[in-house]
N, C-alpha and C positions, 0 to 999 in steps of 0.2 A: 568547585565539584568536589565530590567525594568519590574517590574510584571504586570503592566498595558497593556504591548504589546504581553505577552503571549497569549491574546484571538485572536490578529492579528495573530500571527505566528501560531496558531493552526488553524485557517479559512485558511489561504494560505496552510497549510500543508493538511488540510481536503479535499480541491478544487483539489490538487494536486494528492492524493492517489484515490480521485473519478475518476479522468481522467486517471488515470494508470490502474485501475480496470477496467473501460469501454474498453481501450485498450487490456488487458488480455484476458477479456472475447471475443472479437471479434476475437483476434488471435487464441484463442483455437477452438473457432468454425471453423475458417478457416482452421487450419493447423491439429489438431486433431480429429475434428469430433465434433459430438453432444453431445456425452457424457461429454465430457471436459467441454465444454462449458456450458453444463447443473450444471456439479459440480462447476465451478466458481461461477455460479448465486445463486443456492442453499445455497451452503456453504460461499458465499462470500469470506472474507479475507482468512479464512484458505483453502478452497478449490482452491482460486488462488495461494496462496503461496505454496500449494504442488504441482500444475500445473507448477510454474515458477521453482521449484526446480527439479521437475521429468521431465517435458516433454519441456519446452521452449527451444527452439534453438537460440533465438535472444539474443546474449550478451548485447546489449544496452537497450533493455527491462528488462532481469534479473537485471542489474547493477541499472537501475532508479527504478524499484519496489523494490528491496532490501534496496536500499538508503533511499527512502521514509518510508518501514518499521523502519529501525536502526532510521530514524529522530523522529518517532513517539514515539519509545521507550525514546529516549534521551530527546526530549521536556517533555513527559509524567515526566521523573525522575526530569528533572529541574522544571518544575511546582510545584511539590509535594514539594521540598526542599525550594522553594520560599514560599509554602503556610504554611511550619511550622516554617519558622523563626518569 
């Protein structure tokens, strides 16, 4: 791993997660009504994670969101490891 590329990967991952969040907010408004849409907006990532796990019926959307969520965790751990060396 090249430490200089961590900023690039974090940026790409960030853009992906923003797109996923917008998709989840729109889907929540369409399928589950105003309450879940507002919860997704107000509580941002946590509200979206709860909605994905509890209410979302689209398996592709679940997989992409949870994959991005896990990629964020892995990226953060790798970044921390590289900074401590």
